[in-house]
VEXMARTI-769334 format. One record per residue: x negated, y negated, z of N, C-alpha, C, O in turn; residue in three letters. Coordinates in steps of 0.05 Angstrom, whole numbers, padded with zeros to 5 digits, always signed. Layout:
REM VEXMARTI-769334
XYZXYZXYZXYZAla...
END
This chain:
REM VEXMARTI-769334
-02382-03284+02378-02380-03257+02393-02366-03261+02418-02365-03282+02431Met-02353-03235+02427-02330-03232+02447-02342-03210+02465-02353-03189+02458Tyr-02335-03223+02493-02342-03204+02519-02375-03202+02520-02386-03182+02530Phe-02390-03222+02509-02418-03212+02515-02431-03212+02543-02427-03229+02561Phe-02443-03195+02543-02454-03173+02568-02483-03170+02562-02491-03150+02550Met-02503-03192+02573-02527-03189+02570-02544-03174+02585-02547-03181+02608Pro-02558-03150+02575-02574-03135+02591-02601-03134+02592-02615-03122+02609Phe-02610-03151+02568-02642-03147+02564-02650-03181+02556-02658-03185+02533Asn-02648-03201+02571-02650-03222+02564-02625-03236+02533-02602-03242+02539Gln-02633-03237+02510-02616-03243+02493-02596-03217+02485-02575-03217+02471Gly-02608-03198+02495-02595-03169+02483-02571-03161+02500-02574-03160+02525Ile-02551-03157+02490-02521-03150+02495-02504-03129+02487-02509-03112+02470Gly-02485-03130+02500-02459-03116+02483-02438-03144+02481-02435-03164+02496Phe-02429-03136+02458-02406-03150+02450-02386-03146+02418-02394-03133+02399His-02372-03153+02419-02352-03151+02388-02362-03175+02375-02377-03192+02385Ser-02349-03173+02344-02349-03199+02331-02325-03205+02320-02308-03188+02325Leu-02317-03227+02304-02296-03230+02288-02291-03208+02266-02309-03197+02252Asp-02262-03204+02265-02260-03186+02243-02262-03156+02257-02270-03151+02280Gly-02253-03136+02238-02261-03108+02241-02282-03098+02217-02290-03074+02218Thr-02287-03108+02205-02308-03105+02176-02336-03088+02186-02347-03070+02173Gly-02343-03098+02210-02368-03083+02216-02371-03060+02228-02393-03049+02234Tyr-02337-03047+02235-02331-03023+02246-02341-03001+02228-02343-02980+02241Tyr-02347-02999+02207-02353-02981+02195-02388-02975+02195-02399-02956+02184Gly-02399-02996+02210-02431-02994+02211-02439-02980+02238-02459-02968+02244Asn-02415-02986+02254-02421-02973+02285-02431-02942+02286-02419-02924+02276Leu-02450-02941+02298-02464-02911+02307-02476-02899+02277-02489-02878+02277Gly-02471-02914+02256-02485-02900+02228-02512-02913+02222-02531-02897+02220Val-02515-02940+02218-02544-02951+02219-02539-02978+02229-02519-02992+02227Arg-02570-02984+02243-02569-03010+02250-02568-03037+02236-02579-03043+02215Pro-02555-03049+02251-02540-03072+02233-02541-03104+02250-02530-03126+02246Ser-02561-03096+02269-02563-03122+02292-02591-03129+02298-02610-03117+02288Ser-02593-03147+02311-02631-03151+02321-02637-03140+02346-02659-03146+02357His-02618-03123+02359-02617-03109+02380-02593-03101+02402-02589-03082+02418Gly-02576-03126+02394-02550-03119+02411-02535-03099+02402-02538-03088+02380Cys-02518-03093+02421-02502-03067+02421-02472-03079+02410-02454-03088+02424Ile-02472-03077+02380-02442-03089+02369-02428-03067+02386-02442-03048+02394Arg-02396-03070+02390-02372-03053+02395-02346-03055+02389-02342-03079+02385Met-02331-03044+02387-02301-03043+02378-02291-03073+02400-02305-03083+02417Arg-02266-03080+02393-02262-03099+02406-02248-03084+02434-02255-03090+02457His-02227-03064+02428-02223-03053+02451-02241-03043+02470-02240-03048+02494Asp-02259-03029+02458-02285-03012+02477-02302-03035+02490-02311-03031+02513Asp-02307-03059+02477-02321-03081+02493-02302-03090+02513-02312-03091+02536Val-02275-03098+02510-02261-03108+02523-02260-03095+02559-02260-03107+02581Arg-02259-03066+02552-02257-03046+02569-02278-03041+02584-02274-03031+02606Lys-02307-03047+02574-02327-03049+02583-02336-03069+02601-02350-03064+02621Leu-02329-03092+02595-02332-03120+02605-02314-03119+02633-02324-03127+02654Phe-02292-03111+02633-02277-03111+02653-02281-03093+02677-02273-03097+02700Arg-02297-03066+02667-02305-03047+02690-02337-03055+02697-02342-03053+02721Glu-02349-03060+02687-02376-03059+02691-02388-03091+02708-02393-03111+02694Cys-02389-03091+02733-02397-03117+02754-02420-03129+02742-02430-03117+02722Pro-02433-03153+02752-02456-03159+02744-02478-03146+02760-02479-03149+02785Leu-02496-03132+02747-02516-03114+02766-02519-03089+02753-02538-03074+02758Gly-02499-03082+02736-02488-03050+02727-02515-03044+02709-02522-03058+02690Thr-02531-03020+02720-02551-03006+02712-02548-03002+02683-02526-02993+02676Leu-02566-03007+02665-02561-02994+02636-02594-02981+02629-02615-02991+02636Val-02590-02960+02616-02613-02947+02609-02617-02944+02578-02607-02924+02568Leu-02631-02960+02562-02634-02960+02532-02653-02937+02521-02677-02940+02524Ala-02643-02918+02511-02662-02898+02499-02656-02891+02471-02639-02904+02459His-02667-02872+02460-02658-02850+02440-02650-02828+02443-02662-02810+02430Arg-02632-02822+02458-02624-02791+02466-02636-02784+02483-02625-02764+02493Gly-02661-02792+02496-02676-02777+02518-02688-02802+02532-02696-02822+02520Phe-02689-02799+02562-02708-02821+02575-02724-02809+02595-02715-02788+02605Thr-02745-02818+02603-02761-02814+02624-02753-02824+02645-02762-02815+02666Ala-02739-02839+02646-02730-02853+02668-02699-02832+02688-02679-02823+02676Arg-02705-02830+02715-02680-02816+02720-02668-02832+02749-02681-02835+02770Val-02649-02839+02745-02638-02857+02776-02623-02843+02787-02607-02829+02774Val-02622-02842+02816-02607-02830+02833-02589-02855+02847-02598-02878+02847Gly-02566-02849+02858-02558-02878+02873-02555-02864+02901-02548-02840+02903Phe-02561-02879+02923-02567-02872+02953-02529-02884+02958-02513-02901+02948Ala-02528-02860+02980-02499-02861+02990-02493-02888+03001-02511-02904+03009Pro-02467-02893+03002-02452-02921+03010-02463-02924+03040-02465-02905+03056Lys-02471-02952+03045-02484-02964+03069-02509-02940+03075-02513-02929+03096Asp-02521-02936+03055-02549-02924+03061-02563-02948+03071-02557-02969+03060Phe-02585-02949+03093-02598-02963+03106-02628-02958+03096-02638-02938+03107Ala-02644-02970+03079-02669-02972+03073-02690-02984+03090-02690-03008+03094Asp-02713-02967+03102-02726-02974+03120-02758-02978+03116-02775-02989+03129Thr-02757-02964+03087-02784-02961+03079-02802-02993+03077-02826-02995+03082Thr-02787-03010+03071-02800-03038+03068-02820-03043+03046-02838-03060+03048Gly-02815-03029+03028-02833-03025+02998-02835-03053+02989-02814-03065+02987Ile-02855-03064+02984-02856-03096+02979-02850-03096+02946-02843-03075+02935Thr-02852-03117+02934-02843-03122+02902-02866-03109+02882-02864-03101+02859Lys-02888-03110+02897-02915-03106+02877-02912-03072+02877-02910-03058+02857Asp-02913-03063+02902-02911-03035+02912-02889-03017+02895-02893-02993+02889Glu-02863-03035+02888-02846-03018+02875-02848-03016+02843-02840-02998+02829Thr-02863-03040+02833-02868-03041+02803-02897-03016+02803-02898-02998+02786Lys-02914-03020+02819-02934-02997+02817-02928-02967+02815-02937-02949+02801Phe-02905-02969+02839-02897-02930+02840-02878-02927+02816-02875-02904+02806Met-02865-02949+02804-02845-02945+02783-02866-02934+02760-02862-02911+02752Leu-02883-02946+02752-02902-02946+02733-02915-02923+02736-02919-02909+02716Ala-02924-02916+02762-02943-02892+02760-02927-02870+02759-02940-02851+02751Glu-02898-02863+02765-02888-02844+02763-02876-02833+02734-02871-02810+02727Asn-02873-02864+02716-02871-02857+02687-02899-02846+02670-02899-02834+02648Leu-02920-02853+02683-02949-02849+02674-02946-02820+02672-02948-02805+02652Leu-02942-02816+02699-02954-02782+02705-02926-02766+02693-02930-02742+02694Asn-02900-02773+02682-02888-02752+02668-02892-02756+02639-02887-02736+02625Ile-02899-02779+02628-02908-02776+02605-02937-02764+02594-02944-02759+02570Leu-02950-02762+02618-02974-02747+02609-02980-02719+02625-03001-02708+02630Glu-02951-02710+02631-02946-02686+02638-02955-02679+02672-02951-02657+02681Gly-02966-02696+02687-02975-02689+02708-02952-02692+02735-02960-02694+02758Asn-02929-02692+02728-02915-02705+02749-02914-02681+02769-02911-02688+02792Tyr-02916-02655+02765-02921-02640+02788-02946-02633+02800-02948-02624+02823Phe-02962-02638+02787-02994-02639+02798-03004-02672+02815-03028-02678+02819Val-02988-02684+02820-02988-02708+02828-02971-02712+02852-02948-02703+02854Thr-02982-02725+02869-02961-02739+02897-02940-02761+02887-02944-02779+02871Glu-02921-02756+02898-02898-02778+02889-02881-02782+02913-02886-02764+02929Arg-02862-02799+02921-02842-02797+02936-02821-02815+02925-02825-02833+02909Lys-02796-02807+02938-02774-02824+02925-02772-02852+02947-02781-02854+02970Phe-02757-02870+02932-02763-02898+02950-02733-02906+02936-02722-02893+02918Phe-02725-02929+02949-02703-02946+02940-02712-02968+02923-02732-02980+02932Val-02703-02977+02903-02712-02994+02884-02696-03022+02892-02672-03017+02889Val-02698-03040+02899-02690-03069+02906-02677-03079+02874-02691-03077+02853Asp-02657-03086+02875-02648-03099+02847-02663-03126+02844-02668-03132+02821Pro-02668-03139+02859-02681-03162+02860-02713-03159+02846-02724-03181+02840Lys-02727-03139+02842-02748-03132+02839-02751-03125+02810-02775-03122+02802Phe-02728-03122+02789-02726-03113+02769-02719-03141+02751-02698-03154+02753Ile-02744-03145+02732-02745-03178+02718-02718-03172+02698-02706-03151+02694Pro-02711-03197+02688-02691-03198+02669-02691-03185+02645-02670-03179+02632Val-02721-03179+02637-02732-03167+02618-02728-03137+02616-02735-03125+02596Ser-02718-03122+02638-02715-03098+02639-02748-03087+02649-02768-03099+02655Gly-02740-03056+02647-02771-03042+02656-02771-03027+02637-02750-03022+02625Val-02794-03016+02628-02805-02998+02608-02792-02975+02613-02789-02973+02637Tyr-02780-02950+02599-02770-02930+02606-02782-02910+02585-02771-02888+02580Asn-02804-02916+02573-02820-02892+02550-02801-02892+02531-02798-02870+02522Gly-02783-02915+02519-02765-02906+02492-02783-02898+02468-02773-02883+02450Tyr-02808-02906+02467-02823-02899+02444-02842-02877+02449-02856-02872+02429Asp-02845-02863+02468-02861-02839+02478-02841-02812+02469-02816-02812+02470Arg-02854-02793+02462-02848-02774+02471-02852-02750+02488-02872-02737+02486Lys-02829-02743+02507-02838-02727+02528-02850-02702+02520-02844-02687+02501Leu-02871-02698+02541-02887-02671+02534-02864-02648+02543-02847-02648+02561Pro-02872-02630+02523-02856-02602+02524-02857-02589+02551-02840-02576+02563Glu-02884-02594+02559-02894-02578+02585-02903-02589+02605-02926-02599+02602Lys-02892-02592+02632-02919-02607+02652-02929-02587+02665-02919-02566+02669Gln-02957-02598+02672-02973-02580+02681-02961-02570+02710-02944-02583+02723Lys-02969-02550+02718-02961-02541+02743-02982-02522+02761-03000-02510+02750Ile-02978-02520+02785-02997-02499+02805-02991-02478+02807-02967-02471+02810Gln-03009-02461+02805-03010-02432+02802-03001-02425+02837-03012-02433+02858Lys-02979-02409+02835-02978-02395+02864-02996-02370+02876-03001-02352+02860Ser-03003-02367+02897-03019-02353+02913-03002-02338+02932-02992-02347+02952Leu-03000-02312+02923-02980-02296+02942-03000-02267+02953-03013-02251+02940Phe-02996-02267+02977-03015-02254+03000-02998-02233+03012-02979-02241+03024Ile-03002-02204+03009-02987-02191+03015-03007-02172+03038-03029-02166+03029Phe-03004-02165+03058-03019-02147+03077-03005-02127+03094-02981-02128+03100Thr-03023-02106+03101-03013-02094+03113-03020-02087+03140-03044-02086+03143Asn-03007-02081+03161-03025-02080+03189-03042-02067+03196-03061-02074+03210Asn-03035-02036+03182-03061-02024+03182-03087-02029+03167-03108-02019+03173Asn-03085-02044+03149-03106-02048+03135-03124-02080+03152-03146-02090+03146Asp-03111-02087+03167-03125-02112+03184-03141-02101+03206-03131-02092+03226Val-03170-02104+03202-03190-02103+03227-03179-02113+03255-03175-02137+03259Val-03176-02098+03273-03167-02102+03301-03182-02130+03307-03166-02146+03316Ser-03207-02139+03303-03221-02157+03312-03215-02185+03300-03221-02205+03312Asn-03201-02184+03271-03189-02206+03253-03165-02215+03256-03147-02201+03247Ile-03159-02237+03267-03128-02241+03270-03118-02251+03238-03131-02260+03220Lys-03094-02244+03241-03076-02249+03211-03079-02279+03206-03088-02283+03183Tyr-03076-02299+03219-03077-02329+03217-03103-02332+03200-03103-02340+03177Gly-03125-02323+03212-03156-02330+03208-03159-02322+03177-03172-02336+03163Glu-03148-02302+03167-03147-02285+03144-03139-02310+03124-03155-02319+03108Ile-03109-02320+03129-03094-02343+03110-03114-02368+03109-03118-02381+03089Leu-03127-02374+03136-03145-02403+03137-03167-02397+03114-03173-02412+03096Asp-03178-02375+03118-03199-02371+03097-03192-02367+03073-03210-02374+03057Ser-03169-02358+03060-03156-02365+03031-03154-02394+03027-03170-02404+03011Ile-03139-02408+03039-03141-02437+03037-03158-02452+03034-03152-02475+03029Lys-03187-02444+03037-03211-02456+03039-03217-02464+03003-03208-02451+02984Thr-03233-02486+03004-03240-02498+02968-03244-02473+02962-03230-02465+02944Ala-03263-02455+02972-03279-02435+02954-03254-02413+02943-03261-02396+02926Glu-03231-02412+02949-03211-02390+02939-03196-02406+02921-03189-02396+02899Tyr-03187-02434+02931-03174-02446+02917-03177-02466+02897-03160-02484+02894Thr-03202-02464+02882-03219-02490+02871-03208-02485+02845-03208-02504+02829Ala-03195-02458+02835-03183-02458+02807-03153-02451+02804-03144-02438+02785Asp-03140-02462+02826-03112-02452+02833-03095-02475+02808-03075-02468+02795Leu-03107-02502+02806-03089-02516+02788-03093-02515+02758-03115-02517+02748Ile-03073-02513+02746-03078-02506+02708-03079-02528+02700-03062-02545+02703Val-03103-02532+02687-03119-02551+02666-03124-02570+02687-03112-02592+02686Asn-03142-02567+02708-03154-02586+02721-03170-02604+02710-03177-02626+02720Glu-03177-02595+02688-03197-02617+02679-03187-02640+02656-03198-02660+02648Asp-03160-02627+02650-03149-02645+02638-03139-02674+02650-03140-02698+02642Glu-03128-02657+02680-03123-02678+02701-03143-02699+02707-03138-02723+02708Val-03169-02688+02711-03187-02701+02726-03194-02716+02703-03202-02738+02710Lys-03195-02714+02683-03206-02727+02658-03186-02738+02645-03189-02731+02621Asn-03170-02748+02647-03144-02757+02637-03154-02792+02637-03158-02804+02657Asn-03156-02801+02613-03166-02827+02608-03147-02848+02622-03155-02869+02630Pro-03121-02841+02624-03104-02860+02630-03110-02860+02670-03100-02879+02683Glu-03122-02843+02681-03124-02844+02707-03140-02870+02715-03134-02886+02733Lys-03164-02871+02695-03182-02888+02696-03173-02927+02694-03187-02947+02698Glu-03148-02925+02689-03136-02955+02690-03128-02964+02720-03116-02953+02738Leu-03139-02988+02718-03127-02998+02748-03099-03009+02756-03084-03013+02737Ser-03089-03012+02777-03066-03005+02785-03050-03031+02767-03026-03029+02760Ser-03065-03055+02762-03048-03076+02746-03049-03067+02716-03031-03075+02700Ser-03069-03051+02707-03063-03045+02680-03039-03021+02671-03027-03019+02649Glu-03036-03005+02698-03013-02987+02695-02993-02996+02705-02974-02981+02706Ile-02988-03022+02714-02961-03035+02715-02958-03052+02693-02934-03058+02688Val-02976-03062+02676-02970-03077+02652-02967-03053+02636-02956-03062+02615Lys-02971-03028+02634-02968-03012+02608-02947-02995+02618-02940-02980+02600Lys-02936-02992+02638-02916-02971+02644-02892-02980+02665-02878-02963+02677Tyr-02888-03012+02667-02873-03022+02678-02861-03044+02663-02837-03046+02660Phe-02877-03059+02654-02866-03083+02635-02852-03078+02608-02865-03069+02589Ser-02829-03082+02606-02821-03077+02581-02818-03091+02555-02804-03110+02549Asn-02835-03075+02539-02843-03089+02514-02828-03099+02494-02839-03112+02477Pro-02801-03096+02495-02780-03100+02478-02762-03126+02495-02743-03134+02483Ile-02767-03134+02513-02755-03148+02530-02769-03175+02531-02760-03193+02545Gly-02792-03179+02516-02808-03202+02514-02798-03212+02488-02810-03206+02468Val-02770-03230+02485-02764-03243+02465-02755-03274+02472-02746-03280+02494Leu-02758-03289+02454-02743-03317+02464-02713-03315+02471-02696-03300+02462Pro-02713-03335+02489-02678-03329+02501-02676-03356+02507-02693-03367+02520Tyr-02655-03368+02499-02650-03395+02506-02623-03398+02519-02604-03392+02504Phe-02617-03406+02542-02595-03404+02560-02579-03428+02541-02589-03444+02525Ala-02552-03425+02546-02532-03448+02532-02532-03468+02553-02532-03464+02578Pro-02531-03487+02541-02539-03517+02559-02513-03523+02567-02493-03515+02555Lys-02513-03533+02582-02484-03549+02594-02475-03574+02585-02488-03594+02588Asp-02448-03572+02572-02442-03594+02557-02429-03613+02577-02422-03635+02569Lys
END
């Protein structure tokens, strides 16, 4: 193997002796998980990808979206390793279950040190839902002539925000509440939506000679 670059324990990019395998590239699976490439292509990739380069492995779609912070960005959130794992797992859970827009979420910076060598699960074996649940919008139009003089405009808005008026604003609220995935503990969510099932492979590092 030439220019081997592992990104998932024993799985990596590389080329092989000769060019006879070129006919299978992109046509059919012909490895045990590695990404076989042409000599020129893998040589270029090897030179241009420094250690720590992010790799997303998927089947044409991915539920993981990664943004890059500006240069010299200072992360002051102080999120721990366990918190990072849970938030990454919970975000993926919400997307796959169609609850991304009806659950609270926040942006955070991922410390590369918190990502295991086996990688992070990205939902490669799950189909993304065609639709995400959303919240209904409530628009209020008032005319000053319709407002009784002893009732303030702000008080009308406050009354409409009460649970009595907003109890049915969430689409498919019963589905959100009765979602069995919501009953998982935090450790179970991390195990199911953070740990990478294809990364648990025997890997033997080369021995020093």
